[in-house]
C-alpha positions as CSV (number, residue, x, y, z in Angstrom):
1,X,91.5,79.9,144.3
2,X,91.2,79.1,140.5
3,X,89.2,80.8,137.8
4,X,85.7,79.6,137.0
5,X,84.1,79.5,133.6
6,X,80.6,80.1,135.1
7,X,81.6,82.9,137.5
8,X,84.5,84.7,135.8
9,X,83.3,84.6,132.2
10,X,80.4,86.1,130.2
11,X,79.7,84.5,126.8
12,X,78.6,87.1,124.3
13,X,77.1,86.2,121.0
14,X,75.0,87.7,118.2
15,X,71.4,86.3,118.0
16,X,68.9,87.4,115.5
17,X,66.5,84.6,116.1
18,X,68.2,82.1,113.8
19,X,68.2,78.4,114.3
20,X,72.0,78.4,114.3
21,X,72.1,80.9,117.1
22,X,69.6,79.0,119.1
23,X,71.6,75.8,118.7
24,X,74.7,77.6,119.9
25,X,72.9,78.7,123.1
26,X,71.4,75.3,123.6
27,X,74.7,73.6,123.3
28,X,76.3,75.9,125.9
29,X,73.3,75.5,128.2
30,X,73.5,71.7,127.9
31,X,77.1,71.6,129.1
32,X,77.2,74.7,131.3
33,X,73.7,75.3,132.8
34,X,74.9,78.2,134.9
35,X,76.9,80.0,132.1
36,X,76.4,83.7,131.9
37,X,75.2,84.4,128.4
38,X,74.7,87.9,126.8
39,X,72.8,88.0,123.5
40,X,73.2,90.8,120.9
41,X,69.8,91.1,119.4
42,X,67.8,93.4,117.1
43,X,64.8,95.0,118.8
44,X,62.4,92.6,117.2
45,X,64.0,89.5,118.7
46,X,63.2,88.3,122.2
47,X,66.0,86.8,124.3
48,X,66.2,83.1,124.9
49,X,65.4,81.8,128.4
50,X,68.2,82.3,130.9
51,X,70.1,84.8,128.8
52,X,70.4,88.6,129.1
53,X,69.8,90.7,126.0
54,X,71.4,93.9,124.5
55,X,69.4,95.5,121.7
56,X,71.9,96.4,118.9
57,X,71.6,97.3,115.2
58,X,75.0,95.8,114.3
59,X,77.1,93.6,116.6
60,X,80.3,95.0,115.0
61,X,79.5,98.6,115.7
62,X,81.4,100.6,118.2
63,X,78.1,101.4,120.0
64,X,77.4,97.7,120.4
65,X,80.9,97.1,121.8
66,X,80.5,99.8,124.3
67,X,77.2,98.3,125.4
68,X,78.9,95.0,125.8
69,X,81.6,96.5,128.0
70,X,78.9,98.2,130.1
71,X,76.9,95.0,130.6
72,X,79.7,92.5,131.2
73,X,80.4,92.3,134.9
74,X,82.9,89.5,134.8
75,X,86.8,89.8,134.5
76,X,86.6,88.1,131.1
77,X,84.2,87.7,128.1
78,X,84.1,85.2,125.3
79,X,83.0,86.9,122.2
80,X,81.4,84.7,119.5
81,X,82.4,86.3,116.2
82,X,79.9,84.6,113.9
83,X,76.2,84.0,113.6
84,X,76.8,80.5,112.4
85,X,76.4,77.6,114.9
86,X,79.3,77.3,117.3
87,X,80.1,74.5,119.7
88,X,82.0,75.5,122.9
89,X,82.8,72.9,125.5
90,X,83.8,73.8,129.1
91,X,87.3,72.4,128.7
92,X,87.9,74.6,125.7
93,X,86.6,77.7,127.5
94,X,88.7,76.9,130.6
95,X,91.8,76.6,128.4
96,X,91.2,80.0,126.9
97,X,90.4,81.5,130.3
98,X,93.4,79.9,132.0
99,X,95.8,81.1,129.3
100,X,94.5,84.7,129.6
101,X,94.8,84.6,133.4
102,X,98.3,83.1,133.5
103,X,99.7,85.2,130.7
104,X,98.0,88.5,131.3
105,X,97.1,88.7,127.6
106,X,94.2,90.9,126.6
107,X,93.1,88.6,123.8
108,X,93.3,84.8,123.4
109,X,92.1,82.7,120.5
110,X,92.6,79.2,119.2
111,X,92.4,76.8,116.3
112,X,89.0,75.3,115.6
113,X,87.2,72.6,113.8
114,X,85.2,73.5,110.7
115,X,82.1,71.4,110.0
116,X,80.7,71.5,106.5
117,X,78.2,68.9,105.1
118,X,78.6,67.1,108.4
119,X,82.3,66.6,107.8
120,X,84.6,68.0,110.4
121,X,88.1,69.2,109.5
122,X,90.8,70.9,111.4
123,X,91.1,74.7,110.8
124,X,94.3,76.1,112.3
125,X,94.6,79.9,112.5
126,X,97.8,81.9,112.5
127,X,99.7,83.9,115.1
128,X,98.9,87.6,115.4
129,X,101.8,89.9,114.3
130,X,102.0,93.7,114.5
131,X,101.4,93.6,110.8
132,X,98.2,91.5,111.0
133,X,96.2,94.5,109.9
134,X,93.8,92.8,107.6
135,X,90.3,93.6,108.7
136,X,89.3,90.0,108.0
137,X,92.0,88.4,110.2
138,X,90.6,85.0,111.3
139,X,90.6,84.6,115.1
140,X,88.3,81.7,114.9
141,X,84.7,81.6,116.1
142,X,85.5,82.5,119.7
143,X,87.7,85.2,121.1
144,X,88.5,85.5,124.8
145,X,88.9,89.1,126.0
146,X,90.2,90.6,129.2
147,X,87.3,92.9,130.2
148,X,89.5,95.6,131.6
149,X,91.7,95.8,128.6
150,X,88.7,95.7,126.4
151,X,87.1,98.6,128.3
152,X,90.3,100.6,128.2
153,X,90.7,100.1,124.4
154,X,87.1,101.4,123.8
155,X,87.9,104.4,126.1
156,X,91.1,105.1,124.1
157,X,89.0,105.0,120.9
158,X,86.8,107.7,122.4
159,X,83.6,109.1,120.9
160,X,85.5,110.4,117.9
161,X,85.9,106.8,116.6
162,X,82.2,106.0,116.1
163,X,81.7,103.2,113.6
164,X,78.6,101.5,112.4
165,X,80.5,98.6,110.8
166,X,84.2,98.8,111.8
167,X,83.8,98.9,115.6
168,X,85.3,95.5,116.2
169,X,88.2,96.1,113.8
170,X,89.0,99.4,115.5
171,X,88.7,97.9,118.9
172,X,91.0,95.0,118.3
173,X,93.6,97.4,116.8
174,X,93.3,99.5,119.9
175,X,93.7,96.3,122.0
176,X,96.8,95.4,120.1
177,X,98.3,98.7,121.1
178,X,97.7,98.0,124.8
179,X,98.3,94.3,125.3
180,X,99.5,91.0,123.7
181,X,97.4,88.6,121.7
182,X,98.0,84.8,122.2
183,X,97.0,82.0,119.9
184,X,96.5,78.6,121.4
185,X,97.6,76.0,118.8
186,X,94.8,73.6,119.9
187,X,91.4,72.9,118.4
188,X,89.1,74.2,121.2
189,X,85.9,75.1,119.4
190,X,83.7,74.0,116.4
191,X,82.1,76.1,113.7
192,X,79.4,74.7,111.5
193,X,79.5,76.5,108.2
194,X,76.3,77.6,106.6
195,X,77.5,78.9,103.3
196,X,79.8,77.7,100.6
197,X,83.3,79.1,100.1
198,X,83.7,80.9,96.8
199,X,83.6,84.6,96.2
200,X,84.1,85.4,99.9
201,X,87.7,86.4,99.4
202,X,86.5,89.3,97.3
203,X,83.7,90.5,99.7
204,X,85.8,93.4,100.8
205,X,85.8,94.9,97.3
206,X,82.1,94.5,96.8
207,X,80.8,98.0,95.8
208,X,77.8,97.3,98.0
209,X,80.2,97.4,101.0
210,X,81.6,100.8,100.2
211,X,80.4,102.3,103.5
212,X,82.2,99.5,105.3
213,X,85.3,100.2,103.3
214,X,85.3,103.8,104.3
215,X,85.0,103.0,107.9
216,X,87.7,100.3,107.8
217,X,90.1,102.8,106.2
218,X,89.4,105.4,108.9
219,X,90.1,102.8,111.6
220,X,93.4,101.6,110.2
221,X,94.5,105.2,109.4
222,X,93.9,106.2,113.0
223,X,95.8,103.2,114.2
224,X,98.8,104.0,112.0
225,X,98.9,107.5,113.3
226,X,98.9,106.3,116.9
227,X,101.8,103.9,116.3
228,X,103.9,106.3,114.2
229,X,103.6,104.5,110.9
230,X,101.2,106.8,109.1
231,X,102.6,108.4,105.9
232,X,101.4,111.9,105.0
233,X,100.6,112.6,101.3
234,X,104.1,113.8,100.6
235,X,105.9,111.9,97.9
236,X,109.4,111.7,96.5
237,X,109.7,112.8,92.9
238,X,110.5,110.3,90.2
239,X,113.9,111.5,89.1
240,X,114.8,112.1,85.5
241,X,116.2,109.0,83.9
242,X,118.7,109.4,81.1
243,X,119.5,105.7,80.8
244,X,119.2,104.4,77.2
245,X,116.6,101.7,76.9
246,X,116.1,99.5,73.8
247,X,112.3,100.1,73.9
248,X,109.9,102.2,75.8
249,X,108.0,99.4,77.4
250,X,108.4,95.7,78.1
251,X,105.5,93.3,78.9
252,X,106.8,90.8,81.4
253,X,105.3,87.3,81.5
254,X,106.7,84.9,84.1
255,X,105.6,81.3,83.2
256,X,106.0,77.8,84.3
257,X,104.0,74.9,82.9
258,X,101.1,76.9,81.3
259,X,100.8,75.2,77.9
260,X,97.1,75.8,78.0
261,X,97.3,79.5,78.5
262,X,100.6,80.9,77.4
263,X,99.6,81.1,73.7
264,X,96.6,83.3,74.6
265,X,98.7,85.5,76.8
266,X,101.3,86.0,74.1
267,X,98.7,86.8,71.6
268,X,97.1,89.4,73.9
269,X,100.5,91.0,74.5
270,X,101.4,91.0,70.8
271,X,98.1,92.6,69.8
272,X,98.7,95.7,71.9
273,X,98.4,98.9,69.8
274,X,101.1,101.4,70.8
275,X,102.7,104.5,69.3
276,X,106.0,103.5,70.9
277,X,108.2,100.4,70.5
278,X,107.7,97.6,73.0
279,X,108.8,94.1,73.5
280,X,107.7,91.0,75.4
281,X,110.0,89.2,77.8
282,X,108.7,85.7,78.7
283,X,110.6,84.3,81.6
284,X,110.2,80.6,81.1
285,X,110.9,79.0,84.5
286,X,112.0,75.6,83.1
287,X,108.6,74.4,81.9
288,X,108.2,70.8,81.1
289,X,104.7,70.5,79.8
290,X,105.2,72.0,76.3
291,X,105.1,75.6,77.3
292,X,108.6,76.2,76.1
293,X,107.8,74.9,72.6
294,X,104.8,77.2,72.3
295,X,106.9,80.2,73.3
296,X,109.5,79.2,70.7
297,X,106.8,79.0,68.0
298,X,105.6,82.5,69.0
299,X,109.2,83.8,68.8
300,X,109.6,82.6,65.3
301,X,106.5,84.6,64.3
302,X,107.2,87.8,66.2
303,X,110.7,89.2,66.8
304,X,109.4,91.3,69.7
305,X,109.0,88.2,71.8
306,X,112.1,87.3,73.9
307,X,112.2,83.8,75.4
308,X,114.3,84.1,78.5
309,X,115.2,80.9,80.4
310,X,117.0,81.7,83.7
311,X,120.2,79.8,84.6
312,X,118.9,79.4,88.1
313,X,116.3,76.7,88.8
314,X,115.2,78.0,92.2
315,X,113.2,81.0,91.1
316,X,109.7,81.9,92.2
317,X,107.6,84.5,90.3
318,X,109.5,87.3,92.0
319,X,112.8,86.0,91.0
320,X,111.6,85.6,87.4
321,X,110.5,89.3,87.4
322,X,114.0,90.2,88.6
323,X,115.5,88.3,85.7
324,X,113.3,90.3,83.2
325,X,113.8,93.8,84.6
326,X,117.6,93.3,84.9
327,X,117.9,92.1,81.4
328,X,119.5,94.6,79.0
329,X,116.5,94.2,76.6
330,X,114.0,95.5,79.2
331,X,112.3,98.8,78.4
332,X,112.0,102.0,80.4
333,X,108.7,100.7,81.8
334,X,107.8,97.1,82.8
335,X,104.2,96.0,82.5
336,X,102.7,92.9,84.1
337,X,100.8,90.1,82.3
338,X,100.4,86.8,84.1
339,X,100.5,83.7,81.9
340,X,96.9,82.8,82.9
341,X,95.5,86.2,82.0
342,X,94.8,88.6,79.1
343,X,94.6,92.3,78.5
344,X,91.0,93.4,78.1
345,X,91.8,95.3,74.9
346,X,94.6,96.5,72.6
347,X,95.0,99.8,74.5
348,X,95.9,98.4,77.9
349,X,99.7,98.8,77.4
350,X,99.3,102.3,76.1
351,X,97.1,103.3,78.9
352,X,99.5,101.9,81.5
353,X,102.5,103.7,80.0
354,X,100.6,107.0,79.6
355,X,99.6,106.8,83.3
356,X,103.2,106.1,84.4
357,X,104.4,109.1,82.4
358,X,101.6,111.5,83.4
359,X,102.4,111.4,87.2
360,X,105.2,110.8,86.9
361,X,104.5,107.6,88.9
362,X,106.9,104.9,90.1
363,X,104.1,102.4,89.8
364,X,100.7,102.2,88.3
365,X,97.9,99.7,89.0
366,X,94.9,99.1,86.8
367,X,91.6,97.4,87.3
368,X,90.5,93.9,86.2
369,X,87.5,91.9,85.5
370,X,87.1,88.3,86.8
371,X,86.2,85.8,84.1
372,X,86.1,82.1,83.5
373,X,88.4,80.3,81.1
374,X,86.2,81.2,78.1
375,X,86.1,84.9,79.2
376,X,82.6,84.9,80.6
377,X,82.4,87.3,83.5
378,X,82.1,85.7,86.9
379,X,81.4,87.1,90.4
380,X,82.4,89.5,91.7
381,X,83.0,91.1,88.3
382,X,85.1,94.2,88.1
383,X,87.8,94.7,90.8
384,X,88.8,98.3,90.7
385,X,90.1,98.8,94.3
386,X,88.1,102.0,94.6
387,X,89.2,102.1,98.2
388,X,92.5,103.5,96.9
389,X,92.7,107.3,97.2
390,X,95.7,109.4,96.0
391,X,96.4,110.8,99.5
392,X,95.8,107.7,101.7
393,X,96.1,104.7,99.4
394,X,99.5,103.8,100.6
395,X,98.2,103.7,104.2
396,X,95.0,101.9,103.4
397,X,96.8,99.2,101.4
398,X,98.2,97.9,104.7
399,X,94.7,96.8,105.5
400,X,94.0,94.8,102.3
401,X,95.7,91.8,100.7
402,X,96.9,93.3,97.4
403,X,97.3,96.2,95.1
404,X,95.3,94.9,92.1
405,X,96.2,94.3,88.5
406,X,97.7,94.9,86.1
407,X,100.8,96.4,87.6
408,X,103.3,98.6,85.8
409,X,106.6,99.9,87.0
410,X,109.2,102.5,86.1
411,X,112.1,100.0,85.5
412,X,114.9,102.0,87.1
413,X,113.0,102.2,90.4
414,X,111.9,98.6,90.3
415,X,115.6,97.6,89.8
416,X,116.2,99.4,93.1
417,X,113.5,97.5,94.8
418,X,113.9,93.9,93.6
419,X,111.0,91.5,94.3
420,X,111.4,88.8,96.9
421,X,112.1,85.4,95.3
422,X,108.7,83.9,96.1
423,X,105.6,83.0,94.1
424,X,103.0,84.6,96.3
425,X,103.0,88.2,97.7
426,X,106.0,89.3,95.6
427,X,104.0,92.0,94.0
428,X,102.5,93.1,97.3
429,X,106.0,93.3,98.9
430,X,107.4,95.5,96.1
431,X,104.3,97.7,96.1
432,X,104.6,98.4,99.8
433,X,108.3,99.3,99.4
434,X,107.7,101.6,96.4
435,X,104.6,103.2,98.0
436,X,106.6,104.1,101.1
437,X,108.4,106.8,99.0
438,X,106.6,107.3,95.7
439,X,103.1,107.9,94.5
440,X,101.3,105.1,92.8
441,X,98.9,105.9,90.0
442,X,95.6,104.1,89.4
443,X,93.4,103.3,86.4
444,X,90.0,102.4,87.7
445,X,88.6,101.0,84.3
446,X,88.9,97.3,83.8
447,X,91.8,96.9,81.3
448,X,92.8,93.3,82.4
449,X,91.0,90.0,82.4
450,X,91.8,87.7,85.4
451,X,90.9,84.2,84.3
452,X,89.9,81.7,87.0
453,X,90.4,78.0,86.2
454,X,91.6,74.9,87.9
455,X,95.2,75.5,86.9
456,X,95.5,78.8,88.8
457,X,98.3,78.6,91.3
458,X,95.9,80.0,94.0
459,X,92.9,77.8,93.0
460,X,91.3,75.7,95.8
461,X,94.0,76.4,98.4
462,X,93.7,74.3,101.5
463,X,93.8,76.0,104.9
464,X,97.5,75.3,105.4
465,X,98.5,76.9,102.2
466,X,96.1,79.8,102.7
467,X,97.5,80.4,106.2
468,X,101.1,80.3,104.8
469,X,100.1,83.0,102.3
470,X,98.4,85.2,105.0
471,X,101.3,84.7,107.4
472,X,103.8,85.9,104.8
473,X,101.8,89.0,104.0
474,X,101.4,89.8,107.7
475,X,105.2,89.5,108.0
476,X,105.6,91.9,105.1
477,X,103.3,94.4,106.8
478,X,105.2,94.0,110.1
479,X,108.5,94.9,108.4
480,X,106.8,97.7,106.5
481,X,105.5,99.3,109.7
482,X,108.9,99.5,111.2
483,X,110.3,100.9,107.9
484,X,107.7,103.6,107.9
485,X,108.3,104.5,111.5
486,X,112.0,104.7,110.7
487,X,111.3,107.0,107.7
488,X,109.1,109.2,109.8
489,X,111.8,109.5,112.5
490,X,114.5,110.5,110.0
């Protein structure tokens, strides 16, 4: 006897009275008149005909999820994860349901179609890894859950993990400890977007979401403790370094084909006011657009600027960094400046070095301000990564997608942890490795300007490239989890 979408499945979705939610229900009803539908509604919203209602304040709260588990009486539930309009056809639901039944997986999700301005495009998602700890991991608009596993995960969380905002995040982490997640590489649902893509990638650092951040940190910290990958606030000392360095600090600028911006970056670096000697190593990755000529002109005007062209032609940004820090002219500290960006003032270098020395820290990260090409501030403004705390930052950073900028390193330690030869995530990889043992210092004032313009390497990424970036960082976190478990066991 086979499974039935109408008998073995409850469809659960948030509904606050919006037209999009009503259209989702109408679409389901038109194709599956007998479907069991459970609406998550605020008290002021009446249920739609033929649907059951649960009154909730926030669909993502742990209280709401426990209510769902109590009210769902079918072996499976399909959780709609967005308030936007979603189209779910019976064949797609049956495919999700059959996969869960046949595999025994606790969570099944699939690729989907994204509809914007009445144009439909394919939106693949990525496979879930143990290191897929980002709280904004994209499962698509519909997640199929095994009701028993879901209930057991909520029971394991217990009443101690009570979240107003991070309930779903904590629940899916608990689920991942109990069962497997399966992605179906087929486009089974449709999501009609109701907002433009823009600053959404920075939503998680919006100061208005600070309460959300605190809860998400608590959820991931609990998860790390349960899987043996939590690191207590005990740090390895930065050993005394008697190596002779030609200067105290080196500003490292990797560059390839940035003729429009390299002059500004070099000028910003050269204008740093410091009481110690410093130089600037520009790693020119075989530029062909006039960048090299601009660097040479700057070298003629300032002997502190070193124009380094690698012998290899297969380097990414990480490989260029390795060239700079292993050069005999590199200073005791290496401070980042991207070729698109600028320091916010002449004291940025001094402040980074002072912070490195004060810890002493193996790595220091500052705060930055988002700006357009002409330095006008743009949303979301200042990114300070206030979610970082001295004791728990190195655990919480497994939840987010980066450390921030600018980044500064103790050169000797960075030489021991070379960056991977990639052009995305190289800084995140080395930050994870260093934070595993050493304390990382933070400067929360904006000392850096991150300029957004059409030439940015991460500007207007399509979904395939964005997925590749996310998959890579998930793989880094997966390896890091095992490294931390091994460290804890030693």
